[in-house]
N, C-alpha and C positions, 0 to 999 in steps of 0.2 A: 367650232362647237360650242353651243351655249350650254351653260349650267343651269338646270332648273332647281330653284330653292323652294323648300316647303313652307307653308305658313309659319310654323314654329321656328324654323331657322331664320325667316325673314324678320319676325318680331323680336329676335334676340333671345327667346326662351331656350332654344337649343343652338348650340354653336357647331358649326361644321367641324370636320376633323382638321382641316387645314388651319382653322382658328386655334384649335386646342394646341396644335403642334406649335403655332406661333407663340401662344401664351405660355408654353412650357420653356421657350427659350429667352423670352423677355419678362422677367418678374413684374415689372413695373408697367406693364401694357394696360391701357385703359381705352374704353370706348369713347367715341366723340360725344360732346354735350348735346348736339342736335339730334333730332329725332330721325329714326332710319326710314327708309323709304317704306311706304305701305303700314307706317305705325305711328301712332300719336304719342306714344310714351318716350319720353326723352331718355337718353343714355347717361351714365355717370361723367361727372365732371373729370377733366383730365388732372392729373397730379404730377407734379416733378418726380423725375427718376431719382431714387434714393441712392447716393453714391456707396461704393463698397468702403466699409469701415476698415481701418488698419487693425491688425492684432494689438491687443494691449500690451504695453511694455513690461518686460520681466521684472524691472526694479522702479522704485519710486523716484520720480524725476527731482533733482534738486531744486529746491526753492530758495529765493533770495529775498532779503528784505532791504529795500533801498539799494539794490545793487550789490548787496555783500552777502557772502554766504554764512549762514549762522554756525557757530561752533557746536559741534556735537557733544553729547554728555561724557563719552569716553576722553575726549581730548580735554575737557574741563576739569575731570577727576585727575588725569595725569599731570596737568599744569598745577593743580593745587598740591598733589603729592610733592612734586619738584620744587616747588617754592618753600614747602614746609622742610625739607631736607636741606635746602640751601640756607634757610634761617638758622637750623640747628648747627650746621657747620660753621657758620659765621659766629654764632654765639660761644661754640666751643674755642674759637681762637682766644678767647679771654683768658684761658688756662694755660697758654703758652708764656713761659716766662721770658722777661727781657734780660738777656745776658749781658747787653751793653749799658744797662742802667747802673749809674753810680750808686752805691750804698748811702742810705740816708744820712748817716753820720760822718761820712769820710771827709767832706769839706770842712765841717765843724772840728774835727780833731785835728786836722792838718793846720787849722788857723790857730787853735790852741798851742800845738807844739811849736810853732814857728813864734809866736807872740808872748804867750803867758804859759810856759809848761808847768805842769803839775799833776794832780790826781783828778780823774774824771770818773763820775758814776753815770752809767748808762742804763736806763730802765728798759730792758729787752722785751718785758711781758708786764701787762697792766690787766689784772683779773678782778672784775667788779662783781659782787655778789650782792644784788639789790635786796635779797630776802634777809641777809644777816642784820644789817648791811655791813659790808666789809670790803676792803681793797687790799690786794696783794700785789707787790711790785718786785719782780726779779731783777736785782741790780748786778751790773757786771763792773769790776774793779779794773781801771785802766789807767797806765801812765803815759803821759805826752812829754816828749823832750828827752835828749839824751841822758839827762840826770835821773829821770824818773822811769825808764824803760829797761826791762831785764834783756840783756843781749840774747838774741835768737827767737824772741817772741813778737818781732814786729809784724804788722800787717793786719792787726785786728780791726774789724769793722770797715775794711777797706782803706785804712790808712797806714802807709809805710813808716810814718813817724811816730805812730803810738803802738803799744804793746802791752804786756802784763807788767806790773810794777817790778822794780829791781830790788825793792827793800820789803821786810816784814812790817806789817801794820795792823792796827785794829781800827774797825769802823764802828763808831757809836752813833746811835740814832735817838733823837729826841731826849737827850740828857740822860739816857739810861747809864746806870753804873757799870753793867756787864755789856761787853761789845756785841754788837749785832753779827759781826763777820771777822774771822781772824784770817789772814793771808801770810803765807810763807813761802817765798819762791824756792826755797831749797827743797821742798817737797815734789816739785813739778818734775816729771818724767822728761827726758830729752833723748833724741836719736842721736846715731853715731856721727851725723853731720854736724851735731851741735844745735840744731834746730830744737827749740823747746815745744812740747806738746801740751796744748792748752787744754786741761781737763775742766769741763764747766763747773763742776761741782766744787773744785778747788779755787776759783776765783769768782764765783757767783753766790749770793746770798738772797734770801727771801725776806721781805719786811711788811709785815701786816699792819693795817692801820683801820681805824673806825672812821666811817663815812659820816658826813654831815647830811642828814636827811631831811632838812627843812622843805626841800622841793621835790622829795620823791614821789608825792602825791600827783604829780602833774605829768605822769607817764602819757605819751611818749616825749613830752617836753621836760622831763625831770633833769636835774642838773645837780652835780655833786662836787663839793669842794674838799680840798685836803691842804694842809699845811704841815710841813715837817722840817727838821733841822738835822744835818749831818756834821760829824767830826772825824777826820783822820788823824790817828796818832802813830807815830813810829815806835816799834817795840824795841829798838835798839837805843835810840836818844830819847825815848819818852817826850819827844816834840811833836807838836802838831804840824801836819803837812798841809800846805793849801790845796783845798779843792776847787778847782777852776771852773767845772761845769756839772750841773745836774740836769739830765734831759731823759726823756721818755719817749717811746714810739708814739708817733700821732694817731695811728689808727689801728684799733683791734677789731675783732669779729662782730662786736655789738656796740662799741663805744668810740668815741673820738676823745683823746686827752690832749689838753692844751695845757704846757708846763712852763713855768717862768721861774727863774732863780736869782739869788742875790747873796752876796757875801754878807757875813754878820760876824760878830765877837761874843764869846761866852766866857764866863769867869770860871776858873778851876777851883778846886777845893782850897789850894793855898793862896787864892786871891788874884793869881796871874791871869792875864787875858789870853785866850787862845782863839784862833781863827776857826770859823765854822762856816757852812754854807746853808742857806734855807731855801725850801722848795714850796712853791704854790701851784697847785695843780687843780685843774677844773676839767671835769668829765661830763660830757653831754652825749646825746645819742646822734648818731649819723643822719643825714637828711633822708638816705633812702629807707631806713626803718622807720622813721617817721612818717614818711609818705605811706609806706605799706600798712602801718597800724592804723592811719586814718582811713585809708581805703577799706580795710576790714571793719572798721568802726561804722562807716557810712553803709556798706553793705548788710551789715547786721541790722541797722535801723530800717533799711528798705525792706527786709525781710518781715520785720515786725509790723511795719505799716502794711505789708500784703495780707497778713492775717485779718487786719482790720478791714481791710478791702473785701476780703473773702466773706467776713461777716455781713457787710453791706451788700454784697451781691446775693447772698443767700437768703436776705430778709424777703426778697420778692420771689422767691422760688417756692413751688408748692411740691416738687418732687423731693422726696426723702433721699432718693439715690444720689442726686447731684449734690445736695447739701452734706451728704457723708463723704463724698470725694472731697469736698473743701475742708471738711473736719480732718481727714487723712493729711492733706497739704499742710495744715496747720501744726499737727503733730510732728511732721517732718521738719518744719521751721524750728520747733522747739528743740529738735535733737540737732539741728545745724548751727544755731547761734553759739553754743558752748565751744564747737570745733573752730569756729572762726575766732574766738576770743583766745583759744589755745594757740592759733596759728600766727598770732602777732609776735614779732621778732622779740626774744628776751623779755618777755612780759612779766610783770610780778604776780604772784599768786592773787587768789580772790580775797584781797584784804581790805576791799572797800576804797580802793584808789579812785581817782576822779573819773577815769574813763569806765569804770564800774558803776559809779554812782550816777552817772548820766548815760550810761551805755548799756553795759550788760544786764544789769538787775531790772531796770526798766523795760527793757526788750524782753526779758523771760516772762515779766509780769504781764505786758500786753499781749504776748502771744499766748500765754496760759489763759487769760481772761477770754480772748477770742476763741480758744479751743473749747472753753466751758459753754460759751453761749452758742457755738455751732452744735455741739452736744445736745444742748437743750432744743434747739431748733429741730434736730433729727427725731429726738423722742416726742416732741409735740406734734410734728407732722405724722408720725407713725400712729399715735394715739387718735388724732383727728382722723385718719384714713379708717381706722376700726370703728369709730362711731359714725361716720357718714356711710358706710357699706350697709346695704338693706339686709335684714336677716333671711336666712333661707326658710322659704315656705314649704310645708310638707303638704303635698298633694295627697288627698284621699281618694285613692283608686278602689273601684268596685273589684271585688274579688270574681275572679271568673268561676262560672258555674261548674259543677263537678261534671264530668263526663258520664253520658247516659250508658245503661247497659246495653248490652248486645240485642236482648230481647225487645226492650223499649225501642231500640232504633229500628228493629224489623217491623214492629207493629205500626210506628209512624210512617215508615217508608210504604207499607202495605194498606195503610189507611184502616186497618182494622178496629173494631170496638168490642166490649166485653158486655154481654147481656146479663145482669144481675137481678133480673125481674124474679126468677124463680128462688132465689136466695131471700128475697123480700116476702114472698108468699109463705116460704117455709118458717121464716120468723114469725109471722102473724098466726100462722096455724098453732105454733108452740105456745104462743101467748094467750090464745083462746082457750086452749086446753088447760092451761093453769088456772084461768078464772073459772072454769066450768067446775072444776074439781074443788074449788074452794080453798085452795092453798093459799 
């Protein structure tokens, strides 16, 4: 049985139900490009079938750079914190004392006890006050050799051959008439075992000196010199005892002391010669302190130069707000430079030393002048902005007419007019009457 198609279905204007059902099952169905039978209108061009798209992934896919997965921000932060903690732990190892290290003076004392026994003075503390300027050395009185050691006091400064002196003596410094120290071994306490208890104040004494300050102005390359002479006299025999060594600790918190000693002879009041020992001490800054001071000195000059750069940058700016920010930065530099000067290790006061003459004072002057120039720029730009802004013009506005009364509005809306002709006739009659009566 043949199916009869209408003209509209033949021309493609109306599709049959079978075609509609086929279209619903195939989304990408297209008509052929050639004309249908009985029609001169070509159909649509065929298009390729669109494949079904997979659902988007739930997470972002990993991207690689040259085949390497990039590190995430969380991993980078964790690694930075770990390295920081590791660095701190390594630095803290410097505070662990070395128990196996031999005391600094042990070898020297053993050598003196074996070869040239006698009295030894050890400078356990060297305190330098650059503001005075003065130097204080705390000396320890030590005897080396069997004839000079008090029994039961061996083992001082790591030497088993040296200890406290076994005789009473006086220590004279720089030819003074009064002794700087008096030592009496009989006053030392002892234990039941016979071991002597060394009380520091009983065998140590302080010696004050005035420093040579010819190079004090060269901080941090300042160097101080000291010369002194010592004499030990026995209170029992009134004879001088040989002082075999004068030594000081080589390193303090802020200075390095370099000591050298030599034997000498002095004349007593009766004309006899007495043995003595001279000390030549040189005090300099450690290399670390010099490096830190120079780094802070350079940082201060860089900050001062930065203020000059802010002035040069602000010269071409027309925005007063940006220039004001540069002004605030200059004030911060002015406050920061004195803090850097105070952070220098054991620096002298603001007394005009060389590092202040070529550093602190010029830096403060440059920064202050830059701040003043920036302040003038801000004021100039603000005044220029006020002059360039046009004045506000007052526009003359016409006042709105007063609202009409209700009666006038009704008359206008109704188009009514008032006839005043009878009023005019009445006024003419009155004026004629007046003229006729001769008034």
